[in-house]
N, C-alpha and C positions, 0 to 999 in steps of 0.2 A: 519501508512499507512491507506489510505482511497480509496474509489472507487467513481468515478463520471460518470455520464451519462447525455447526452442532446439529445433531439429528436425534429426535425422539421418535423412535420407530416402533413398529409392531412385529418386526422380524429383524434378523441380524443386519446391522448397519455398516459392517466393515467395508463391503464393496462400495456402498453409496458414499462413504466418507472418502475413500480412495478416489472415486470418480469426481467428487466435488473438488478435492484438492487439485486434481489434474486440471480442472477448469479454472482454478485460481492460481495456477503455477506462475503466471506472469507477474503475480504480486510478490514473489519471492522464490529464489532458486538455490538458496544456500543451505536450507535445512527444512525438514518436514517431520511431522509427528501426528500420531493418532492414539487416542486412549478410548477404550470402551468399557462398559460396565455390565457384568453378568453375575447375578445372584450375590450381590454385595462385594464382588471382587473386581478390581480394576486391572486391565490388560493394556500395557503401553509399549509402543514402538516409536522411537524417534532417533534421528541421526542427521548429520550433515549430508547434503546432496539433494538431487531432484526427487520428486515423488516416485518416479519409476525405479530409481536406484535404491531408495530407502526401504521400500516395501517389496518383499519377495513372497512367493507362495506360502512358505512356512510362517512368515510373519502374519499374513492375512488370515491364515487358518487359526492362529492363536488369538486374534482380536475378536473375542466372543462378546455377545450382548446386543441388545436392542437400543441402547442409548450410547452416544459417543460424541467426541469433539475432535477436530483436527486443525492443523496449522501449517502454513508454509511461511518461511522467513528469509529475509535478508537482514543483516544486523545494522541497527542504527544506534542503539545504546548497548553497552556491554561489549563483549568480544565476539569473535566468530567461532568460539569453541563449541563443540557438539554438546557440551554440558548445558549450554544456553538454548538449545533447541527446545521447542515447546510441543505439547502442553507441559506446564509445571504442576506440581502436586504438593499439598500439605495434608497431613493425616488428621488434623484436628481443626475444627469440629467435623465430624461425619466422614471426612475424606473428601477433599475438594480438588478438582483439576481445572485448570484455566488456560485459555489461549487468548492472546491480546494482539490487536493491531493498533499501532499508534505509539505515543511516547508521553511519559509523565515528565513535566518540566520541574516538578518539585520532588523528584524521586530521592535525591540525596538527603533532603530534609526529613522526609517520611522514613527513610531507612534508619536514621538516628532515633526517631521516635519509636519505631517498632522495636529496636533493640533495647533502648533505655527505659521506655515506659511500658510497652506491650510485651516485653520479654520474648521477642520472636527473633529467630536466627535466619539470616538469608545466606544461601550457599553460592550465589552467583552475583554478578554486577548488573543483572537485568532488571529494568524497571518493571517488567511484567511480573517478576517474582515479588517485587514490592507491592504491586497492585493486588496480587493474589493474597498476600499476607494481611493487607488492610481489609479486604473482603472477609477473610477467614476470622480475623480478630473481631470485627464488628458483628459477625454472625454468632460467634462464640459468646459474646457478651450477653446475648439474649437468653442463653442458658436453657434452651428447651430441647427435649429429646426428639420431638417431631416439629420442625419449623413449618409455619404456615406461609402461604403466599405473602401475607402482610409482613411477616418476619423477613422474608427475602427482600421485599421492596424497601423496608426500613434499612436493611443492610446496604442496599445500593444507594439509598439517599445519603448514608454516612460516607460511602466511597466518594460520592460527588462532593461532599463537604471537605474531605481531606485531600483529594487528588486533583491536581491541576494539569491541564494539557489535553491530549487527544487520546481517545480509546474507544474501540469497538471490541466488545468482550463476549466470549461464550465461556460458560463454566458449567461443570457437572458436579452436583452434590450427590455423593454416593447414596443410592437407595431413596433419594428424595426428588430428583428431577434435574431439568436442564434450564439454565439461566442465560439470557442475553441482555446486554445493556450498552448504552451509547453515551458518550460524554455530553455535557449540557449544551455545547455548541454544535454538536453533530459534525465535528470536523472529519472524523473517520466514518465511513459508511457502514451500515448494517441493515439487512433486510430479512424478512421471514416469509415462509410459504408453507403450504399444506397440501396434502393429497388424501383422497379417500381410498381405503383398502377394505378388503373383506373383514379384516380384524379390527378396523377402526381408523381414525384419522392419525396420520403421521405428520410431524412438523419438522421444518428445517430452518436454521438461522445461518446466514452467510454474509460475507463481505460484499458480494456482488450478485445480482439477479441471475447471471449466467450459470452459476453453480446450482441454482434452484431449478430453472427451466430445463437444464440439460438432464436432470434426474427425473423429469416428469412431474415435478411439483408445480403447483400454481402459486405465483407470487401474490401474496396477500397485500403487503405494503412495506414501506421502509419503517424501521423503528425510529421514532421521533427523538430528537435531541433530549437527553436526560431520561428517556423512557426505559423501562425494563420489561422484559417478557419472561414468564416462568411457565414451563410445562412440567407438571408434577409426574410422579411415577405411574399414575393412572392414565396419563395422557390428556389431562385437562389443562387448558391454556388460560393464563391470567396475564393482564397487562396493567401497568400503572406508570404515570408520570412521577418520577422520583427526584427531580431537580427543582429547586426553588424558583429560579428565573432562567428557564431554558431559552435559547435563541438559535435560529437556523443560521449557521455559518460554516457550511461544508467546505472542504478544501477544494479550491478551483483547479488545482493541479491534477486532481483525479480525472477531470474531463479533458484536460490538455494531454495527459500522458499515461497515467497509470491504469486506468480502467480499460477493460476491453471495449471496443466500439459497439458491440452488440449488447452491452450492459445498459441498464436503466438505474440511475442513482438519484434518490430523492425525487422520483417522478420525472426526471429529465433524461431523455435519450442521449447517451454519449455520442452516438453517431450523428444525430442532428446537430448537437452542439459543435462538433468538429466541422461539419459542413458550413455552419454559420461563421466559424472562425476563418475559414477560407474565404467566405464571402466578404467579411469585414476587411480582411487583409487585402483582398483584390481591390476594393474601393479605395483603400489607403494608397496602394500602388498607383492607381489611376490619378489620384489627387496629387501625389507628390512627384511621380515620375512622368505623368502625362499620358495621353493616348499613344504617343510615339515612344513607348517604353523600351522598344528595341529587344523584346524577349521573343525568341524563336520557339522555345519549348520549356515546359514546366516539368521538373523531375523531383519526386518526393525522396526523402531519406527514409527508407523502410524502418519500421512499418507504421508507426503511430501517425505520421504526418500525411499518409496517403489520402485520407478522406478530405482533409483541409486542402491539400494540393489539387485534388481533382476539381473541387468547386471553384478554387481560385483560377484554374486554367479555363474553366467554362466561362467565367465572367470576363476574363481578359480576352477571350476569343483566340487562344493559342493552343497548340498541341500539348496534350498530357502524355508523357511517356515514362515507362519504367526503365530507368537508366542504371540502377544498381541491383544486383542480385545478392540476396542476403544468406549467409551461412547461419542457420538457426542454432548452431551448437556453440556459439560464443556468447559469453555473458554480457550484461550491460556494462558500458565503458565508464560512465561517470562515477560509478561506485568502486572502480578498480584503483587501488593505490599506486602512485608512481606514473609520471608522464610517459616514460618509455614503454611501460606495459600497456597503457591506453593506446598509444600510437600503433603498436604492434597489433593490438586487438582490432582496431579499426580496419587495417589492411586485411586481416583474416576474416572479418565479419562481412565486409562489403566488397564486391567486385564489379567494376564498371562494364557496361555494354558500350563499347567504343563507338559504334555507329550512331548512337543517340547523342553523342557529344561532338563529333567531328565537324568542324567548321560552323558551329552553332553558338548563338548567345543563349546560355542556359540559366534558368532560374531554379535554383535548388531550394526546396522547402523542407524545413525541419519543424518539429513540434516546439522546440525551445533551444536555447543556447546556454549551457551551464559553465563549463570551463573554457570552451572554445577549441580545445585540442582536437576533438572529433571533426569540427567544422573545417579546421585548417587542413587536416589530412584529406577530407572528402573533396574540398575545393582543389587541392593539388592533384588528386586523382582525376578530376574532371578536366583539368588543364592537360595532364599527361595523356588523356584520351582524345585530345584535339579540339577542345572547346575554345572558341575565339574569346568570349567573355563569360565570366561566371558571376552571376548575381546570387544573393542569398537572402531568404526571407524566413523569419521566425513566426510561427503561429501564436506564440506567447510573447508577452512583453519582456523587457530586460530583467533577468534574474539577478537581483542586487543583494539579497539578504539570505542568510542560512535558514533552513527549515528546522523548527524545533518540535514538530508534531508527528514525526515518524518517517520522514523522507530523508535519506542520508545524503543530502546535498552538502557539498564541501564547506570548509571554512570560508568566511567572507573574503579573505585575501586570495583565495583560489578561484573565486567567481570572476569571470572575465569582465562582467559588467558592473562590478561593485563600485569602482571609482573611475569609470571610463565613459567617454561619450560614444555615440554610434560611430562616428568617424574614426576614432581611435580603435574601436573593436574591428571595424572593417579592415583597417591596415594590418592588424595583428593576424586576422584569419585569412587575409589575402584575397578578399572578394573585390570585384569591381564596383559593386553596389551592395548595400545592406539595408534591410528594413525590418522593424519589429512591430508586432501588434500593439495597439494602444490598450491600456488596462480597462478603460471603460468599454471599449469595443469587445474585449474578451468577456467581460461580465454580461454584456448584452447578448453575446452569442450563446451564453449558457442559460440565461433567464428565459422563462416561458410563461405565457399567460395561464397555462394549465396548472402551474404551481405559484399562485400569486403571493403566498407567504414567503417564498424564497427569493429574496432580492439582494442579499449581501452574502459574501463568501470570505473564507480565510484566504487572503491573497498575500500573506506575509512575505513570501519569497520575492514578490514584486514591489510591495509598498512598505515593508518593515513593520506592519501593524499586526501584533500578535493577539488574536481575539480572545484567548483564554486568560490573558493578563499574566503578571508576575515575571515578565522578562525585562531585565535591565542590562546595562553594558557589562557588568561583572559576569552575568550568566553567559552572555554571548562570547566574552573573552575566554571563559573556561571552556565553552563549547568549541571554540576555534582551536584551542590547544589539543582537545581530544580528537578532533576531526581532521587535523592536518595530515598530509601524506606521511610526514616523518613520524607522527605519533602512531598512525596505523601500522606502519612498517615495524615499529618497535613492539607494539602490542601483539602483532602476529608472529613475533620471532621465537616465542616459546614453543615447546613441544606439548601438544595436547594428547594426553594418554587417554584413549577411549577404550574402556573395558566392555567387552561383549558380554552383556548380561542375559544372554538367551535362556539361561536356565536358572537365573537368580531371582528370587522373590524377596523384595525389600519393602518394608513398611506398607505391606498390603498391595503393592503394585507388582505385577509380573511383567517384566520388560522382555519383549521378544526380539 
């Protein structure tokens, strides 16, 4: 999962891009990058690390220009090398930079076509570079010195025809403008906003509404599945539907876990959706465990499950308490290779408040269960703190299948629910009771009458249905080989030589 932002401004955008990426930091903590455009020159800074660590004062001063795009990343495809930090760049045509959130499921096939037919070279294993080169090649085929909005939209339509999977994209065409577009199923989110200034209207495109409102922009609307938006160098905005048969199928896991609770995605409040998840789960507990559920206190696993757990406790009529204090300087555990590393990380990340557990029957609520390692450690911490019984509830259904659309969920064999029953999972994680959300209840928690056209979602991690198509067992087997812990350990074993290009100007880009 990644976060993207693009700004077409009337004044320097470097600080705005930095602030927007900070608001999107939850979507990726492994790498960050910004590229800006000033008088036909591009200025780039990207590296591994958090936004605050990648950009220092000297970098910000060098990011000149009123147009720019930014990206925060954690790796799903390719490696974790700093060479794969985004945005990516190609010099022809015009000079194009691109940032991408999602994953192309036919990247390997396109990679071969780009090399053998389109005569384009890729320097990384990133599917984002593949997408950039498809966009660049299709735009170059038009062969005009000054591309029109229709030329841009035709190019995006060709991207839709060639690329399968999920993508929310922002791209900057040097000297011509800013482009944003979304895959035909709308799996990955993308929204745009505007604000009036004395110099004219400024526009912003971002993965989540929080990056827009925090900068003082007004959210206009979500970019529709398959739609493209283009802001030219004069600041004029154009939009067009570029996909032949677009369908609304956003990733439901955005609402479960990835998006900030104060975000609105496709017209749906993430906060309200999570409240409803807690409500649905509470009613299931009452139905299956009965009114005498024996729960003394509900405790969330920080932070994502807090909203669901609060509503769940209200409906059950039991106390809601904060039982774990979170160290915010430890990364996400389910994307960490190696069981021992994950176990150590859980103990460092969460510390129990013993008095909330002692001599109580505790219901722990988490947003989802992926590997189960985290659950096992947390349940043991609750017992060590004096809990009499420890129950566990997941606000999401059982995660049984790998994600192919940009979430680095592990190989199927490493998913605790892939081939196990609820009772088998309960025994493994060590809970006295275990309950999962039903998939239909999750969908109903997200659905709203305010967005009547949005009735279905990408729920592939729960039901194995890959809405963009083209996924067979051979693809999943290959994915499992790449995503296994052993494969990740092997791929990360090489030395990544990172050259500081603070004073180097290559192919028209000055990297600071």
